[in-house]
C-alpha positions as CSV (number, residue, x, y, z in Angstrom):
1,M,0.0,0.0,0.0
2,A,1.2,3.5,-0.8
3,Q,2.8,5.4,2.1
4,V,1.6,9.0,2.7
5,D,4.2,11.7,3.6
6,E,2.4,15.0,4.4
7,A,1.0,16.2,1.0
8,K,3.1,13.6,-0.9
9,F,3.0,9.9,-1.5
10,S,5.8,7.6,-2.5
11,C,6.3,4.8,-5.0
12,Q,6.7,1.4,-3.4
13,G,8.9,0.2,-6.3
14,C,11.6,2.9,-6.3
15,G,10.8,5.2,-3.4
16,K,10.3,8.3,-5.5
17,T,7.8,10.8,-4.0
18,Y,4.9,12.6,-5.7
19,K,2.6,15.5,-4.6
20,W,-0.9,14.4,-3.8
21,K,-3.7,15.9,-6.0
22,P,-7.4,15.5,-5.7
23,E,-7.6,14.1,-9.3
24,F,-5.3,11.3,-8.2
25,A,-7.4,10.3,-5.2
26,G,-8.0,6.5,-5.2
27,R,-6.9,6.0,-8.7
28,K,-4.2,3.8,-10.0
29,V,-1.2,5.7,-11.3
30,K,2.1,4.6,-12.9
31,C,5.5,5.7,-11.6
32,K,8.3,6.6,-14.0
33,C,10.1,3.3,-12.9
34,G,7.1,1.3,-14.3
35,Y,5.6,0.4,-11.0
36,V,1.7,0.7,-10.8
37,L,0.4,2.0,-7.4
38,T,-2.9,3.4,-6.0
39,A,-2.8,7.0,-4.9
40,P,-4.3,7.8,-1.4
41,K,-8.0,8.6,-1.4
42,E,-7.5,11.4,1.2
43,P,-4.9,14.1,1.6
44,P,-2.5,14.0,4.6
45,S,-4.2,14.2,8.0
46,A,-4.5,17.7,9.3
47,E,-3.4,16.6,12.8
48,R,0.1,15.8,11.6
49,A,2.6,18.4,12.7
50,D,4.2,20.6,10.1
51,E,7.7,20.1,11.5
52,P,9.2,16.6,12.2
53,D,9.7,15.4,15.7
54,L,13.5,15.4,15.9
55,D,13.5,13.6,19.3
56,A,11.5,10.8,17.8
57,L,13.9,10.6,14.9
58,Y,16.8,10.5,17.4
59,D,15.1,7.6,19.3
60,L,14.5,5.8,16.1
61,A,18.2,6.1,15.1
62,A,19.2,4.8,18.5
63,D,16.9,1.8,18.2
64,G,18.5,1.1,14.8
65,K,22.0,1.3,16.2
66,A,21.0,-1.2,18.9
67,A,19.5,-3.5,16.4
68,A,22.5,-3.3,14.2
69,A,24.8,-4.0,17.1
70,A,22.8,-7.1,18.1
71,A,22.8,-8.5,14.6
72,P,25.6,-11.0,13.9
73,P,28.4,-9.6,11.5
74,M,28.1,-11.0,8.0
75,I,30.2,-11.1,4.8
76,R,29.1,-11.7,1.2
77,C,30.0,-14.7,-1.0
78,P,32.1,-13.5,-3.9
79,S,30.2,-16.0,-6.2
80,C,26.5,-15.5,-5.5
81,Q,26.6,-12.5,-3.1
82,S,24.7,-14.4,-0.4
83,E,25.4,-13.5,3.2
84,M,27.9,-15.7,5.1
85,E,28.9,-15.7,8.7
86,V,32.3,-14.3,9.5
87,G,34.8,-17.1,9.9
88,S,33.0,-19.5,7.6
89,T,34.9,-20.9,4.6
90,E,32.1,-22.2,2.4
91,C,29.0,-20.4,1.2
92,P,25.8,-22.3,2.4
93,T,24.0,-21.2,-0.8
94,C,26.3,-22.1,-3.7
95,G,29.1,-24.0,-2.0
96,F,31.9,-21.5,-3.0
97,N,35.0,-22.3,-0.9
98,L,36.9,-19.1,0.2
99,K,40.2,-21.0,0.8
100,K,40.2,-22.7,-2.6
101,G,38.6,-19.9,-4.5
102,A,36.3,-22.2,-6.4
103,K,33.1,-24.3,-6.1
104,P,33.4,-28.0,-5.3
105,R,33.5,-30.1,-8.5
106,K,31.7,-33.1,-7.1
107,Q,28.8,-33.8,-4.8
108,A,28.6,-37.1,-2.8
109,V,24.9,-37.6,-2.2
110,A,24.0,-39.4,1.0
111,S,20.7,-41.2,1.8
112,G,17.7,-38.9,2.2
113,G,19.0,-36.2,0.0
114,A,22.0,-35.2,2.2
115,A,24.8,-33.4,0.5
116,I,28.4,-32.8,1.2
117,P,29.5,-29.7,3.1
118,G,29.2,-26.5,1.0
119,R,26.3,-27.8,-1.1
120,P,22.7,-26.6,-0.6
121,A,20.5,-29.2,1.1
122,V,17.3,-28.3,-0.7
123,A,15.7,-31.7,-0.8
124,A,16.3,-32.5,2.9
125,A,15.2,-29.1,4.1
126,G,12.1,-29.2,1.9
127,T,11.1,-32.6,3.2
128,A,11.5,-31.5,6.8
129,K,9.4,-28.4,6.1
130,A,6.7,-30.5,4.6
131,S,6.5,-32.7,7.7
132,G,5.4,-29.6,9.7
133,G,8.0,-29.9,12.4
134,G,9.8,-26.6,13.0
135,G,12.5,-28.0,15.2
136,A,12.7,-31.2,13.2
137,G,12.9,-29.2,10.0
138,G,15.9,-27.2,11.3
139,L,17.6,-30.3,12.5
140,A,17.1,-32.1,9.2
141,A,18.4,-29.1,7.2
142,Y,21.5,-29.1,9.4
143,S,22.1,-32.8,9.2
144,A,21.7,-32.7,5.4
145,F,25.3,-31.3,5.2
146,G,26.5,-34.7,6.5
147,A,29.9,-35.5,8.1
148,P,33.1,-34.3,6.5
149,K,34.9,-36.8,4.2
150,R,37.7,-38.8,5.7
151,G,40.2,-41.2,4.1
152,L,38.5,-43.8,1.8
153,Q,34.8,-43.2,1.8
154,Q,32.3,-44.9,-0.5
155,E,30.4,-42.3,-2.7
156,A,27.3,-42.7,-4.8
157,S,28.2,-43.3,-8.4
158,R,27.0,-40.8,-10.9
159,P,27.3,-40.9,-14.7
160,D,29.1,-37.6,-15.0
161,D,31.8,-38.9,-12.6
162,K,32.9,-41.7,-14.8
163,V,35.2,-39.5,-16.9
164,L,37.3,-38.5,-13.9
165,D,36.8,-41.7,-11.9
166,L,37.3,-44.3,-14.7
167,Y,38.0,-43.2,-18.3
168,V,40.8,-40.6,-17.7
169,P,42.8,-42.5,-15.1
170,L,42.4,-45.8,-17.0
171,A,43.7,-44.2,-20.2
172,V,46.6,-42.6,-18.4
173,L,47.5,-45.8,-16.7
174,I,47.6,-47.8,-19.9
175,A,49.7,-45.1,-21.6
176,G,52.0,-45.0,-18.7
177,L,52.6,-48.8,-18.7
178,I,53.3,-48.8,-22.4
179,M,55.8,-45.9,-22.0
180,H,57.4,-47.7,-19.1
181,V,57.9,-50.9,-21.2
182,I,59.4,-48.8,-24.1
183,E,61.7,-47.0,-21.7
184,T,63.0,-50.3,-20.2
185,N,63.4,-51.8,-23.7
186,K,65.0,-48.8,-25.5
187,F,65.7,-45.8,-23.3
188,D,67.7,-47.0,-20.3
189,K,71.3,-47.6,-19.3
190,I,70.6,-51.4,-19.4
191,M,68.2,-52.5,-22.2
192,Y,66.1,-55.6,-22.0
193,P,64.3,-57.6,-24.7
194,L,60.5,-56.9,-24.9
195,G,59.4,-59.9,-22.9
196,Q,61.8,-59.3,-20.1
197,A,61.0,-55.6,-20.1
198,I,57.3,-56.4,-19.6
199,Q,58.2,-58.6,-16.6
200,I,60.4,-56.0,-15.0
201,V,57.7,-53.3,-15.4
202,G,55.2,-55.7,-13.8
203,V,57.4,-56.2,-10.8
204,E,58.1,-52.4,-10.5
205,F,54.4,-51.7,-10.7
206,I,53.6,-54.0,-7.9
207,V,56.4,-52.7,-5.7
208,S,55.3,-49.0,-6.3
209,M,51.7,-49.8,-5.6
210,V,52.6,-51.4,-2.2
211,L,54.8,-48.5,-1.3
212,L,52.2,-45.9,-2.3
213,A,49.5,-47.7,-0.4
214,I,51.5,-47.6,2.7
215,G,52.3,-43.9,2.2
216,C,48.7,-42.9,1.4
217,L,47.5,-44.7,4.5
218,F,50.0,-42.8,6.6
219,V,48.9,-39.5,5.0
220,M,45.2,-40.4,5.7
221,R,46.0,-41.0,9.4
222,V,48.2,-38.0,9.9
223,A,46.8,-35.3,7.6
224,E,43.2,-36.6,7.3
225,V,43.4,-36.5,3.5
226,A,40.1,-37.7,1.8
227,F,40.6,-39.8,-1.3
228,G,36.9,-40.7,-2.0
229,S,35.7,-44.2,-3.0
230,P,38.4,-46.9,-2.7
231,G,38.1,-48.3,-6.2
232,P,38.4,-45.0,-8.2
233,A,41.0,-43.7,-5.7
234,A,43.3,-46.7,-6.3
235,L,42.9,-46.4,-10.1
236,K,43.7,-42.7,-10.0
237,I,46.8,-43.2,-7.8
238,A,48.1,-46.0,-10.1
239,A,47.7,-43.8,-13.1
240,I,49.4,-40.8,-11.5
241,A,52.3,-42.9,-10.3
242,V,53.2,-44.8,-13.6
243,A,52.8,-42.3,-16.5
244,P,54.9,-39.3,-15.3
245,A,57.8,-41.4,-14.0
246,A,58.1,-43.3,-17.3
247,L,57.9,-40.1,-19.3
248,A,60.4,-38.2,-17.1
249,K,63.0,-41.0,-17.5
250,M,62.6,-41.1,-21.3
251,V,63.1,-37.3,-21.4
252,D,66.3,-37.7,-19.2
253,Y,67.6,-40.2,-21.7
254,L,66.8,-38.1,-24.8
255,L,68.3,-35.0,-23.2
256,N,71.3,-37.0,-22.1
257,D,70.9,-35.8,-18.5
258,P,73.2,-38.1,-16.5
259,F,71.9,-36.7,-13.1
260,G,68.2,-36.8,-13.9
261,I,67.6,-33.2,-12.8
262,V,65.2,-32.4,-15.7
263,G,63.2,-35.6,-15.2
264,F,63.0,-35.0,-11.4
265,F,61.3,-31.6,-11.8
266,L,59.2,-32.7,-14.8
267,A,57.9,-35.7,-12.9
268,F,57.0,-33.6,-9.8
269,G,55.1,-31.1,-12.0
270,M,53.1,-33.9,-13.7
271,F,52.4,-35.6,-10.3
272,F,51.1,-32.3,-8.9
273,A,49.0,-31.5,-12.0
274,L,47.4,-35.0,-12.0
275,F,46.6,-35.0,-8.3
276,N,45.0,-31.5,-8.7
277,Y,42.9,-32.7,-11.7
278,L,41.8,-36.1,-10.5
279,F,41.2,-35.3,-6.8
280,D,39.3,-32.6,-5.0
281,M,42.0,-31.6,-2.4
282,D,43.6,-28.6,-0.9
283,Q,46.9,-27.4,-2.3
284,G,48.8,-28.4,0.8
285,E,47.5,-32.0,0.5
286,I,48.5,-32.1,-3.2
287,W,52.0,-30.9,-2.3
288,I,52.4,-33.7,0.2
289,L,51.1,-36.5,-2.1
290,A,53.1,-35.2,-5.1
291,G,56.3,-35.3,-3.0
292,L,55.5,-38.8,-1.7
293,T,54.9,-40.1,-5.2
294,L,58.1,-38.5,-6.5
295,V,60.2,-40.3,-3.8
296,V,58.5,-43.6,-4.3
297,Q,58.6,-43.6,-8.2
298,M,62.0,-42.0,-8.8
299,W,64.0,-43.7,-6.1
300,A,62.4,-46.2,-3.8
301,T,60.7,-48.4,-6.4
302,T,63.9,-48.8,-8.5
303,T,66.0,-49.7,-5.4
304,L,63.6,-52.3,-4.0
305,T,63.0,-53.8,-7.4
306,V,66.7,-54.4,-7.9
307,L,66.8,-56.1,-4.5
308,L,63.8,-58.3,-5.4
309,L,65.1,-59.3,-8.8
310,G,68.7,-59.9,-7.8
311,A,70.1,-59.6,-4.3
312,L,67.2,-61.4,-2.5
313,G,67.5,-64.4,-4.8
314,M,63.8,-65.0,-4.9
315,P,62.8,-68.1,-7.0
316,G,62.3,-67.1,-10.6
317,M,63.3,-63.5,-10.0
318,Q,66.9,-63.6,-11.0
319,Q,66.0,-65.2,-14.4
320,I,64.0,-62.0,-15.3
321,V,67.1,-59.8,-15.3
322,H,69.3,-62.1,-17.4
323,G,69.8,-61.0,-20.9
324,G,70.0,-57.2,-20.3
325,K,72.4,-55.5,-22.5
326,S,74.4,-52.3,-21.8
327,N,73.1,-49.3,-23.7
328,D,76.4,-48.4,-25.4
329,D,75.0,-45.3,-27.2
330,R,73.9,-43.9,-23.9
331,M,77.3,-44.7,-22.3
332,V,79.3,-43.0,-25.1
333,A,77.0,-40.0,-24.8
334,N,77.8,-39.8,-21.1
335,F,81.6,-40.0,-21.9
336,V,81.2,-37.2,-24.4
337,E,79.2,-35.2,-21.8
338,I,82.0,-35.3,-19.2
339,G,84.8,-34.8,-21.8
340,R,86.5,-38.1,-21.4
341,L,87.2,-39.0,-25.1
342,K,90.1,-38.4,-27.4
343,E,90.2,-38.8,-31.2
344,G,91.5,-42.4,-31.8
345,R,94.0,-42.0,-34.6
346,E,95.6,-38.9,-33.1
347,W,95.9,-40.5,-29.7
348,V,97.6,-43.7,-31.1
349,E,100.0,-42.0,-33.4
350,D,101.0,-39.3,-30.9
351,N,103.3,-41.7,-29.0
352,K,104.9,-45.0,-29.9
353,G,104.3,-46.2,-26.4
354,R,100.5,-46.0,-26.6
355,C,98.4,-49.1,-27.1
356,F,95.1,-50.8,-26.1
357,A,95.4,-53.0,-23.0
358,D,97.9,-55.8,-23.6
359,L,98.2,-55.2,-27.4
360,T,101.3,-53.8,-29.0
361,H,101.4,-50.3,-30.4
362,D,101.5,-51.7,-34.0
363,Q,98.4,-53.9,-33.3
364,S,96.6,-50.9,-31.8
365,E,97.4,-48.7,-34.8
366,E,96.4,-51.4,-37.2
367,I,92.9,-51.7,-35.6
368,V,92.3,-47.9,-35.8
369,T,93.4,-47.8,-39.5
370,A,91.3,-50.9,-40.4
371,F,88.1,-49.4,-38.9
372,L,88.6,-46.1,-40.7
373,D,89.3,-47.9,-44.0
374,A,86.1,-49.9,-43.5
375,G,84.1,-46.7,-43.4
376,A,83.8,-45.7,-39.7
377,K,82.8,-42.1,-39.3
378,S,85.2,-41.5,-36.4
379,L,87.1,-43.3,-33.6
380,Q,87.2,-42.2,-30.0
381,V,89.4,-43.5,-27.1
382,I,88.7,-43.1,-23.4
383,A,91.4,-40.6,-22.3
384,P,93.6,-42.6,-20.0
385,A,95.9,-41.2,-17.3
386,G,98.9,-43.1,-18.9
387,S,99.6,-44.6,-22.3
388,V,97.3,-47.6,-22.2
389,G,93.7,-47.3,-23.5
390,S,90.9,-49.5,-22.1
391,G,88.2,-48.9,-24.7
392,L,87.7,-47.9,-28.4
393,F,84.5,-46.3,-29.6
394,V,83.7,-46.7,-33.3
395,E,81.1,-44.3,-34.7
396,L,79.3,-46.4,-37.2
397,P,78.3,-45.1,-40.7
398,S,74.7,-45.0,-41.9
399,S,75.5,-47.0,-45.0
400,A,74.5,-50.7,-44.6
401,K,77.5,-51.8,-46.7
402,K,80.0,-49.8,-44.6
403,R,78.5,-51.0,-41.4
404,K,78.8,-54.6,-42.5
405,A,82.4,-54.0,-43.3
406,C,83.1,-52.7,-39.8
407,F,81.4,-55.6,-38.1
408,D,83.0,-58.2,-40.4
409,Y,86.5,-56.8,-39.7
410,W,86.1,-56.9,-36.0
411,N,84.4,-60.3,-35.8
412,A,87.2,-61.7,-37.9
413,E,89.9,-60.0,-35.9
414,A,88.5,-60.4,-32.4
415,P,89.3,-64.2,-32.0
416,K,92.9,-63.5,-32.9
417,I,93.4,-61.2,-29.9
418,K,91.0,-63.1,-27.7
419,K,88.2,-60.5,-27.7
420,G,84.4,-61.0,-28.0
421,T,82.5,-60.7,-31.2
422,V,79.7,-58.2,-31.7
423,Q,76.5,-57.9,-33.8
424,D,74.7,-55.0,-35.6
425,D,71.6,-54.0,-33.6
426,G,71.3,-50.7,-35.3
427,Q,73.4,-48.9,-32.7
428,K,75.2,-45.7,-33.3
429,W,78.4,-46.7,-31.6
430,L,80.4,-50.0,-31.7
431,V,82.1,-50.2,-28.3
432,I,85.3,-52.4,-28.2
433,R,86.0,-53.3,-24.6
434,F,89.6,-54.1,-23.7
435,E,90.9,-55.0,-20.3
436,F,90.5,-52.6,-17.4
437,F,87.5,-51.1,-19.1
438,T,85.2,-49.2,-16.7
439,E,82.1,-47.1,-17.4
440,P,82.1,-43.5,-16.3
441,E,81.0,-42.7,-12.7
442,L,78.2,-40.1,-12.9
């Protein structure tokens, strides 16, 4: 109803005041804001004083201050502008989390329409209201938020969760296992045939899962980290653990990083990103889990796997590692990286006393000349402290005919000086190991 203020009346829509006129009495009029209201039938009452009662206004203001002081302080949600209590971290209307700066991605629905903290419990509150119980309705609305998530907690399955709970982690896990097999077969210091590489990867996977399970249980107890449903959580952790570690080791190999520094930081970044994407956790929890996974995958798993496959002598384990072959191309690259090589012909011809192991100078010079005549691109010698070389590195040509000539020469010459024969596996370098040969310490 319109409010009368002396000879004026105000619009209830926008508050704008208009002078009262007899022709407006009792009629519907339209304000400039578009609001339609009914003008008062009578002018302002004559008994009203011309001047306002300032004491009454002062009392009214005092009452307003008291009411404002009694009201609890409130803040507004940055997302939906609803009021929130000071000290709260989640908006009760839209679920916006002030600490995370975002709304929760998922909603674990409990029985009776209960929702996780931070989500509106409309169904539960509505049911309680319909039942007619005021106190019961308030209690139902409060209980609809449910208990906070802890550790491994079964959640209701929803179709839109399958992407993050099943499809993405499964694809990452399969890709990671394939990369790990390729890395063990082609991109490691010791290379293994495909069948043995698959077995080694299987053992490493089991070891890493056991270690991560122990670590995650510890984190759940100490830091109260919530992983969600056990099945999807285990699949996600397996995917996070395998793929980044395999990719990081391959990058280390391709960049010829002997200390693995690049792979270390690359793996940590991928662990952090995947935990952030696949789990709904605080940043602090993600840092802890990414660090734990880094230690397990880049150090502990490899160490324990070596013990299981070799030192412990478990039945059937030692047979898995037989057949591994030194990655000569990687070894030569490491020698080049630390500057341990000399040009072969220059080194031999520089001094008549220089030779390879127990061979004579003439025999050593003959070997160098024969490889160059066969078409070798270059010859490198491990720079010794004295005049005796322990290894000769032959850079093989790309021509199949010249490569065959190099291998044929050595396989015919090797038995004469009691050295082992070699075969062409497509390698870049042919490594001739003489006595006292040692690989570089990195």
